[in-house]
Every structure is written in structure tokens, then in C-alpha cells.
C-alpha positions in Angstrom: 54.3 -45.4 -78.1 56.8 -43.5 -76.0 60.4 -44.6 -76.0 62.2 -44.8 -72.6 65.5 -46.2 -71.5 66.9 -47.7 -68.3 70.7 -47.6 -68.1 72.3 -49.9 -65.6 75.2 -48.1 -63.9 75.8 -49.8 -60.5 78.8 -51.9 -61.3 82.3 -51.4 -59.8 84.4 -52.3 -62.8 87.1 -53.8 -60.7 89.1 -55.2 -63.7 90.0 -51.6 -64.5 91.9 -51.0 -61.3 93.8 -48.9 -60.4 91.9 -46.2 -62.5 88.5 -47.7 -61.5 87.9 -47.3 -57.8 85.0 -47.8 -55.4 84.3 -44.0 -55.7 84.9 -43.8 -59.4 83.9 -47.0 -61.2 84.5 -47.9 -64.8 81.3 -46.4 -66.3 82.3 -42.9 -65.1 85.8 -43.1 -66.6 86.9 -41.7 -70.0 88.5 -44.6 -71.9 88.3 -43.1 -75.3 90.0 -40.1 -77.0 86.9 -37.9 -77.1 86.9 -36.8 -73.4 83.6 -38.4 -72.6 82.9 -41.0 -70.0 81.3 -44.3 -70.9 77.9 -43.4 -69.3 77.9 -40.1 -71.1 78.5 -41.9 -74.4 75.7 -44.4 -73.6 73.2 -41.6 -73.1 74.4 -39.6 -76.0 74.1 -42.4 -78.6 70.4 -43.0 -77.8 69.3 -39.3 -77.8 67.9 -39.7 -81.3 65.4 -42.2 -79.9 64.8 -41.2 -76.3 64.2 -37.8 -74.7 66.5 -37.1 -71.8 63.5 -36.8 -69.4 62.7 -40.4 -70.3 66.2 -41.8 -69.6 66.5 -43.5 -66.2 69.8 -44.4 -64.5 69.9 -47.4 -62.1 72.8 -47.1 -59.8 73.5 -46.9 -56.0 73.5 -44.0 -53.6 77.3 -43.7 -53.7 77.3 -42.8 -57.4 74.3 -40.5 -57.4 76.5 -37.3 -57.3 78.6 -38.7 -60.1 75.5 -39.3 -62.3 74.3 -35.7 -61.6 77.8 -34.3 -62.4 78.2 -36.2 -65.6 74.6 -36.0 -66.8 73.5 -32.5 -65.6 70.4 -32.5 -68.0 69.0 -35.7 -66.5 66.1 -35.1 -64.1 67.3 -36.0 -60.6 64.2 -38.0 -60.0 65.3 -40.3 -62.8 68.3 -41.5 -60.9 67.1 -44.7 -59.2 69.4 -45.6 -56.3 69.3 -49.3 -55.4 69.7 -49.8 -51.6 71.7 -52.9 -52.3 72.8 -54.8 -55.4 70.4 -57.6 -56.4 71.5 -58.4 -59.9 69.7 -57.4 -63.1 66.1 -58.7 -62.7 65.2 -56.5 -59.6 67.1 -53.6 -61.2 65.0 -53.9 -64.4 61.8 -54.4 -62.4 62.5 -51.2 -60.5 63.0 -49.2 -63.6 59.9 -50.7 -65.2 57.6 -49.6 -62.3 59.0 -46.1 -62.3 58.3 -45.8 -66.0 54.8 -47.5 -65.5 54.1 -44.9 -62.8 54.7 -42.2 -65.4 53.2 -43.7 -68.6 50.3 -46.2 -69.1 52.7 -48.2 -71.2 56.0 -47.5 -73.1 58.8 -49.0 -74.9 61.7 -49.7 -72.5 65.3 -50.2 -73.6 67.7 -51.7 -71.1 71.3 -50.8 -71.7 74.5 -51.3 -69.7 76.4 -48.1 -69.0 79.9 -49.5 -69.7 79.8 -50.7 -73.3 81.2 -48.9 -76.3 79.6 -48.8 -79.8 81.7 -47.8 -82.8 78.9 -47.4 -85.4 76.1 -45.4 -83.7 73.9 -45.2 -86.8 73.9 -48.9 -87.2 73.2 -49.3 -83.5 70.2 -46.9 -83.7 68.9 -48.8 -86.7 69.1 -52.1 -84.7 67.2 -50.5 -81.8 64.5 -49.3 -84.1 64.1 -52.8 -85.5 63.9 -54.1 -82.0 61.2 -51.5 -81.1 59.1 -52.6 -84.0 59.2 -56.2 -82.8 58.6 -55.3 -79.1 55.5 -53.3 -80.0 53.8 -56.5 -81.3 52.1 -58.5 -78.6 54.2 -59.5 -75.6 57.5 -59.9 -77.5 60.8 -59.6 -75.6 63.8 -58.6 -77.7 67.5 -58.9 -77.0 70.4 -57.7 -79.1 73.0 -60.3 -79.9 76.5 -59.7 -81.2 77.8 -61.7 -84.2 80.9 -63.5 -82.7 84.2 -63.0 -84.5 86.3 -65.3 -82.3 85.7 -68.1 -79.7 85.3 -65.8 -76.7 85.0 -67.7 -73.3 84.1 -64.6 -71.3 80.6 -64.1 -72.7 77.3 -65.9 -72.5 75.9 -67.1 -75.8 72.3 -67.2 -77.3 71.2 -69.9 -79.8 68.7 -68.7 -82.3 66.4 -70.3 -84.9 67.5 -69.1 -88.3 64.1 -70.0 -89.8 61.7 -68.4 -87.3 61.7 -64.7 -87.9 59.8 -61.7 -86.7 60.8 -58.6 -88.7 64.6 -58.5 -88.5 64.6 -60.7 -85.4 65.0 -64.4 -84.9 63.3 -66.6 -82.4 65.6 -67.5 -79.4 66.1 -71.2 -78.8 68.1 -71.0 -75.6 70.6 -69.0 -73.5 73.8 -70.7 -72.6 76.5 -69.9 -70.0 80.0 -68.9 -70.7 81.6 -71.9 -72.5 85.1 -73.3 -72.4 87.3 -72.7 -75.5 86.4 -75.8 -77.4 82.7 -75.2 -76.9 83.1 -71.6 -77.9 84.8 -72.7 -81.1 81.8 -75.0 -81.8 79.4 -72.1 -81.2 81.4 -69.8 -83.6 81.6 -72.4 -86.4 78.0 -73.4 -86.2 76.7 -69.9 -87.1 73.8 -70.5 -84.8 75.0 -68.6 -81.7 75.4 -64.9 -80.9 77.1 -63.2 -78.0 74.8 -62.1 -75.2 75.2 -58.4 -75.1 72.9 -57.8 -72.1 70.8 -55.2 -74.1 67.0 -55.6 -74.2 64.0 -53.9 -75.7 60.3 -54.5 -74.6 57.2 -52.9 -73.6 57.0 -52.0 -69.9 53.8 -54.1 -69.6 55.5 -57.1 -71.3 58.4 -57.3 -68.8 56.1 -56.6 -65.8 53.8 -59.4 -66.9 56.7 -61.8 -67.1 58.0 -60.7 -63.7 54.5 -61.4 -62.3 54.5 -64.8 -63.9 58.0 -66.0 -63.1 59.0 -63.9 -60.1 55.7 -63.2 -58.3 57.3 -62.4 -54.9 59.5 -59.8 -56.5 56.4 -58.3 -58.4 54.6 -57.9 -55.1 57.4 -55.8 -53.7 57.7 -53.8 -56.9 54.0 -53.0 -56.7 54.4 -51.7 -53.2 57.4 -49.6 -54.4 55.3 -48.2 -57.3 52.4 -47.3 -54.9 54.9 -45.3 -52.8 56.5 -43.3 -55.6 56.0 -39.6 -55.0 55.0 -40.1 -51.3 56.8 -39.3 -48.1 57.3 -43.1 -47.6 59.0 -43.6 -51.0 62.5 -44.1 -49.7 61.5 -46.2 -46.7 59.4 -48.5 -48.9 62.1 -48.8 -51.5 64.7 -49.8 -48.9 62.4 -52.3 -47.2 61.2 -54.0 -50.3 64.3 -54.0 -52.4 66.5 -55.4 -49.7 64.2 -58.4 -49.5 64.3 -59.2 -53.2 66.0 -62.4 -54.3 69.2 -61.7 -56.2 68.5 -62.9 -59.8 69.7 -62.1 -63.3 67.1 -61.2 -65.9 68.5 -64.0 -68.1 67.9 -66.7 -65.5 64.8 -65.2 -63.9 62.9 -64.3 -67.0 64.5 -64.8 -70.4 65.3 -68.5 -70.1 61.7 -69.2 -69.2 59.5 -66.8 -71.1 57.9 -67.2 -74.5 58.1 -64.9 -77.5 61.8 -64.1 -77.1 63.5 -62.7 -80.2 67.1 -61.7 -81.0 68.5 -59.3 -83.5 72.1 -59.8 -84.6 74.1 -56.7 -84.2 77.2 -55.7 -86.2 77.6 -52.2 -84.9 81.1 -52.3 -83.4 80.2 -53.5 -79.9 82.7 -53.8 -77.1 81.9 -54.6 -73.5 85.3 -53.2 -72.4 85.7 -56.0 -70.0 89.4 -55.6 -69.2 92.4 -53.4 -69.9 93.0 -55.4 -73.0 90.0 -53.7 -74.6 92.0 -50.4 -74.7 93.9 -51.6 -77.7 90.6 -52.2 -79.5 89.3 -48.8 -78.6 92.4 -46.6 -79.2 94.9 -46.6 -82.0 98.1 -48.6 -81.6 101.5 -47.4 -83.0 103.7 -49.2 -85.4 105.0 -51.5 -82.6 101.5 -52.4 -81.4 101.7 -50.1 -78.3 98.7 -48.1 -77.0 100.0 -45.2 -74.9 98.4 -42.4 -73.0 100.3 -39.7 -71.1 103.9 -38.8 -70.8 105.4 -42.0 -72.2 108.8 -43.0 -73.8 109.2 -46.5 -75.1 112.4 -48.2 -76.2 112.3 -51.7 -77.7 108.8 -52.0 -76.3 106.1 -54.0 -78.2 102.4 -54.7 -77.8 102.0 -52.9 -74.5 99.2 -50.8 -73.1 100.6 -47.9 -71.1 98.4 -45.4 -69.3 99.8 -42.5 -67.3 99.5 -38.7 -66.7 102.1 -36.1 -66.1 104.8 -38.4 -64.6 107.2 -39.7 -67.2 106.9 -43.4 -67.8 109.9 -44.9 -69.6 110.0 -48.5 -70.7 112.9 -50.6 -72.2 112.7 -54.1 -73.7 109.1 -54.8 -72.6 106.5 -56.8 -74.4 102.8 -57.8 -73.9 102.3 -55.8 -70.7 99.7 -53.5 -69.2 101.1 -50.6 -67.2 98.7 -48.2 -65.6 100.0 -45.4 -63.3 97.8 -43.3 -61.0 98.5 -40.9 -58.2 98.7 -43.6 -55.5 99.0 -47.0 -57.3 100.7 -48.5 -60.3 99.7 -51.7 -62.1 102.1 -53.9 -64.0 100.4 -56.9 -65.5 101.0 -59.4 -68.3 98.2 -58.9 -70.9 97.4 -62.6 -70.6 96.6 -62.2 -66.9 94.3 -59.1 -66.8 91.5 -61.3 -65.6 93.4 -61.8 -62.4 93.4 -58.1 -61.5 90.4 -58.7 -59.1 92.8 -60.9 -57.0 94.7 -57.7 -56.2 91.6 -56.2 -54.7 90.9 -59.4 -52.8 94.4 -59.2 -51.4 94.0 -55.5 -50.5 90.8 -56.3 -48.6 92.5 -59.2 -46.7 95.4 -56.8 -45.8 92.9 -54.1 -44.8 94.4 -51.7 -47.3 91.0 -50.4 -48.4 92.4 -47.0 -49.3 93.6 -48.4 -52.5 90.3 -50.1 -53.5 
């Protein structure tokens, strides 16, 4: 069966301001030392399983040129521009009907564009295991991450350690982001995995479940599918997609469906959710600093400092994130990086949108 992939690349990545902007969101930034953006790395790591003509990028019209620029080998018709953001269930449904219009059935991998993977061979092995499970019946497979600390920023998935299918375990339930105490309980139990937001299934399997649990959305998707390749394609897409209910695939499908399996992953996954992730991605020096650019540090410890040509000199600092761009500079305590979105809220209130 043909392997295909849908890569979701519509997010704004606001927690990476000021480098991430409305015209250049996180997935198009290079945050590693290899000179490649996150979306380029996402496509590159699956090339051993998926031909480039079977890779689809779900994004919005504002980012279409960025996708074309960073992924020049990708067929332009594989860039699916959502008229408006409607969360992951309609996004995945859109990708599924485009693939279904091309193939009678196929394996469909769903991957975020802004995650990093350290161990690509292990990741591909996990995907292959997921494909084997997905090819059987109507199985839906998700990849879970073995938790290493009580993270409160991720959703969790409880699995049944006894019920197995290949290298996957039956999913008991999806749970929302916990508080710290509950996250500790999840970690200590050994029965929960982090929800990575990565999925593998047959196109027919996910469409059957959308038909069952989100029938109104499926009706619109069918009308979009019928219009693919016609002069009315864009008009129908805008009309139907705009009317979809905004729904996550977790809530709309995965929490309700049967035959859900999860494969624990230990392939060096990082969702790069905030500037703090940089010190997990890049090397730190002997004082715990991660620096990029023209930087001098004196008595500075455990800081993340990002700049370019302009000299940044620090004295007596600790536990800070400092990011300098051409028109904005961020100085933030590492414990407060989750509040960076408040800067953008303030900028909108003050009508200073040129900095967003």
C-alpha cells in the first residue's frame, strides 16, 4: 500500500517571538545548527518512507510561498491552503480527501511540522511499526513519547500494557494537560505516554471515522473532493471549509473511536514549545549558556542568547532568554517563557502590529 504524509504547517509559533512572526512562523525557522528549517527537517526525515510527490503540506495562503521556497521539490498542488484555521480534525480530513482523490486507499502519516527528532533511524522504525498496525482492519495508530519528567504542558495517553497489536498497545483514554501533581502520578505509574500529535492510519480508516463521528464535516469534505481539479475547486474549498466546526482530531475522533493503538517512542522527540527548548537542541558551554551570534558573556550562567551581527555583551546574568532581531529584542526569565504570548496580546491592544 502506498505511503503518504500530511504535514501540518499552519501554526504561528508565537512563543518564539521575536524571531517567529506572522510572516515567518516557527516551522519555517532554523533552530538547529544544520542550516535547515523545521519543516525541511520534517520532510527530510520521512523521505525513506514517502516519495516527495506523496507528501502534502496543510498550511494557509499566507505561507504558501514559504513552503514553495523551502520545499522546491514538492508539487505545488500538494500545498493545501486552509481558508481559515479550524483545528486538526478538518485539517486532517482535508488531507485525507486529497489523498483519496489520488489513490483508492493509502497509508496516511500525520505529522506536525515544528517538532524535532534526534534519532531518525529509530523514528523511521517506529513509523514502520505503526504502518504494519494501521494496515490491519480499521486500526488508528498514534505515536506516544515515554515521559521523562512530569510535564504539565502536554496531553497524556493512558495505554493498556496487556493488550497488544504488533509493537503497539491498546489506548484506554486520552487525558488533558495535567497539573504538576497529576503529571507526577502519570509519570510514576508507567501507564501514560505524552501525546505527540503524530498519527498513522489508512485514508479509508480515518474517513470512515469522520463519517461516523463528524458527519456534517464529512459531507463538506465530500463536496470538496468532488471539486478537486475543477474550476470550482477553490470556491468550494472556501465555502465548505469555512463552515466546518473547529475541532481537534483527539476530541472529535480519537477519544470516541475503536481500535486505537499507541506505540511508545524513544527517538529523541522535542516539540520545541518555547525558547527553553533551544538548550535541549543546541550545545551549552561550561557555564550552561547557549549562544548564537556575536556574543560576549561575563559572569553569565544558564542563559539562552540569540543574536546576529550586532554585539551582545552580558554581565552578571543568570537564567535569562535574550533574543535580538533587527527591530525587536526579548529579555525574559527562563521561568516565564510561557508568558511571551502576552507581549503579542499587548502589541495588538496597542495597535503595534508591525512587531507581530
